[in-house]
VMD Tcl script that draws the C-alpha trace (Angstrom):
set ca {
  {66.40 84.66 -67.76}
  {67.04 81.88 -65.26}
  {65.74 78.44 -66.13}
  {64.99 76.36 -63.06}
  {65.07 72.61 -63.62}
  {63.26 70.32 -61.25}
  {62.74 66.58 -61.13}
  {59.26 65.43 -62.12}
  {58.77 62.62 -59.59}
  {60.79 64.15 -56.76}
  {58.93 67.47 -56.98}
  {55.54 65.76 -57.21}
  {56.27 63.89 -53.99}
  {57.80 66.88 -52.21}
  {54.84 69.09 -53.15}
  {52.20 66.48 -52.23}
  {50.00 67.29 -49.26}
  {50.02 64.98 -46.22}
  {47.43 62.24 -46.59}
  {47.51 62.13 -50.40}
  {47.36 58.52 -51.57}
  {50.18 57.71 -53.98}
  {50.84 54.34 -55.60}
  {54.54 53.65 -55.88}
  {56.56 50.83 -57.38}
  {60.24 50.43 -57.92}
  {63.37 48.92 -56.50}
  {63.08 47.48 -53.06}
  {65.69 46.73 -50.50}
  {67.97 48.52 -48.12}
  {70.82 49.68 -50.37}
  {70.03 53.39 -50.17}
  {68.94 53.68 -46.57}
  {70.63 56.12 -44.27}
  {71.73 54.65 -40.94}
  {70.58 56.95 -38.18}
  {71.94 55.14 -35.13}
  {74.90 57.48 -34.74}
  {74.31 61.21 -35.13}
  {77.93 61.81 -36.11}
  {78.00 59.44 -39.11}
  {79.42 61.03 -42.25}
  {77.61 60.39 -45.54}
  {79.59 60.65 -48.77}
  {77.11 60.70 -51.66}
  {78.22 60.33 -55.28}
  {75.68 60.86 -58.07}
  {75.50 61.24 -61.80}
  {72.43 62.98 -63.25}
  {69.14 61.69 -61.92}
  {71.04 59.53 -59.43}
  {70.72 62.63 -57.27}
  {67.15 61.67 -56.24}
  {67.86 59.59 -53.11}
  {70.34 62.16 -51.88}
  {67.74 64.87 -52.15}
  {65.73 62.81 -49.69}
  {68.75 62.32 -47.42}
  {69.55 66.03 -47.38}
  {65.94 67.07 -46.83}
  {65.71 64.58 -43.93}
  {68.92 65.87 -42.34}
  {68.63 69.61 -42.95}
  {65.20 70.77 -44.12}
  {62.48 68.64 -42.53}
  {61.87 68.55 -38.80}
  {63.03 64.99 -38.06}
  {64.73 63.40 -35.05}
  {67.63 62.41 -37.33}
  {68.03 65.98 -38.53}
  {67.80 67.51 -35.07}
  {70.50 65.19 -33.75}
  {72.81 65.22 -36.80}
  {76.43 66.21 -36.09}
  {78.25 64.51 -39.00}
  {79.13 65.68 -42.50}
  {76.90 65.03 -45.49}
  {79.09 65.45 -48.57}
  {77.46 65.52 -51.98}
  {79.32 64.95 -55.25}
  {77.24 65.47 -58.40}
  {78.50 64.84 -61.91}
  {76.71 66.27 -64.95}
  {77.80 67.56 -68.35}
  {77.41 71.28 -67.68}
  {76.06 73.75 -65.14}
  {72.66 74.09 -66.81}
  {72.11 70.38 -66.07}
  {72.57 70.79 -62.30}
  {69.54 69.52 -60.47}
  {68.31 71.24 -57.27}
  {71.28 73.59 -57.06}
  {69.12 76.19 -55.32}
  {68.31 73.67 -52.58}
  {71.94 72.58 -52.17}
  {73.14 76.19 -51.95}
  {70.53 77.03 -49.29}
  {71.58 74.02 -47.17}
  {75.25 74.88 -47.66}
  {74.64 78.48 -46.50}
  {72.70 77.36 -43.41}
  {74.83 74.32 -42.43}
  {78.40 74.97 -43.64}
  {79.91 72.70 -40.98}
  {77.67 69.74 -41.80}
  {77.18 69.93 -45.57}
  {79.74 69.95 -48.33}
  {79.04 70.18 -52.07}
  {81.22 69.42 -55.08}
  {80.27 69.38 -58.75}
  {82.02 67.60 -61.62}
  {81.04 69.38 -64.85}
  {82.55 67.30 -67.65}
  {82.06 69.89 -70.41}
  {83.07 72.92 -68.35}
  {85.86 71.80 -66.01}
  {89.16 70.02 -66.46}
  {90.71 67.48 -64.12}
  {94.26 67.62 -62.74}
  {95.57 65.85 -65.87}
  {93.96 68.39 -68.22}
  {91.11 66.09 -69.36}
  {87.38 66.35 -68.79}
  {86.24 66.51 -65.17}
  {84.28 63.34 -64.48}
  {82.81 62.34 -61.13}
  {85.74 60.03 -60.29}
  {88.18 62.90 -60.90}
  {86.33 65.19 -58.49}
  {86.17 62.47 -55.81}
  {89.88 61.73 -56.33}
  {90.75 65.37 -55.52}
  {89.59 64.63 -51.96}
  {90.81 61.01 -51.74}
  {92.83 61.49 -48.55}
  {89.94 63.09 -46.66}
  {87.42 60.56 -48.00}
  {89.60 57.58 -47.06}
  {90.14 59.08 -43.61}
  {86.39 59.49 -43.13}
  {85.74 55.94 -44.37}
  {88.29 54.60 -41.89}
  {86.33 56.44 -39.17}
  {83.00 54.86 -40.21}
  {81.61 57.10 -42.96}
  {79.10 55.58 -45.36}
  {79.71 56.00 -49.09}
  {76.85 55.92 -51.58}
  {76.83 55.73 -55.39}
  {73.71 56.30 -57.44}
  {73.25 57.01 -61.13}
  {74.35 55.54 -64.40}
  {76.22 52.26 -64.00}
  {78.80 53.59 -66.44}
  {80.28 55.70 -63.63}
  {81.36 52.69 -61.58}
  {84.31 51.44 -63.68}
  {85.89 54.91 -63.49}
  {85.19 55.12 -59.75}
  {86.63 51.64 -59.17}
  {89.76 52.36 -61.25}
  {90.32 55.60 -59.36}
  {89.84 53.89 -55.97}
  {92.22 51.09 -56.99}
  {94.84 53.71 -57.86}
  {94.36 55.53 -54.55}
  {94.55 52.23 -52.63}
  {97.78 51.38 -54.43}
  {99.31 54.77 -53.51}
  {98.29 54.20 -49.89}
  {99.65 50.65 -49.82}
  {96.19 49.15 -49.41}
  {94.72 46.12 -51.13}
  {91.67 47.41 -53.05}
  {89.59 44.22 -52.74}
  {90.32 43.99 -49.01}
  {89.52 47.67 -48.50}
  {86.17 47.52 -50.34}
  {85.38 44.14 -48.74}
  {85.88 45.67 -45.30}
  {83.54 48.56 -46.15}
  {80.90 46.18 -47.49}
  {81.13 43.93 -44.43}
  {80.70 46.96 -42.16}
  {77.68 48.14 -44.21}
  {79.47 51.35 -45.27}
  {79.40 50.75 -49.07}
  {76.14 51.39 -50.94}
  {75.71 51.11 -54.72}
  {72.47 51.62 -56.67}
  {73.26 52.06 -60.35}
  {71.21 51.43 -63.48}
}
mol new
graphics top color blue
foreach p $ca { graphics top sphere $p radius 0.5 }
foreach p [lrange $ca 0 end-1] q [lrange $ca 1 end] { graphics top cylinder $p $q radius 0.2 }
display resetview
């Protein structure tokens, strides 16, 4: 028996018919917007648990819905999702379908803390999975990629420590590096 888990709010909105009136409240601002000026922009999306919600919208806009941004998109959308175990993966069926149809433009990596081990033999947390690809991620950031973080705020200290370590290995000043990304509008954090 396969148990399919879906988000309550996300699925309600995705299943709503055009014209349905919906009252919405919540965070406002521009932190989690996707720049669409350049069709070759890479998006590196890091989520824990329900932090996956905005990325579902990004991926639908780029690969599922008929949008000008999706039709023109030539970059890489790379999703990292961290959860405790595989039965907690949200929207895996959607991610797998996009991956099968757009293998050159979509990349997917999971960090399953209770099922996988990191390179040091400990639990596989989101920062460990991102670190496995540090060279490629830093290269993409240097070329203008946007990096997003959404989910529990408890993930950020581990992410920041990992990035500091990678910067040190690369001879970069962490604060300068992150400051440059922020100034260029490439660094997006929405944690709670």
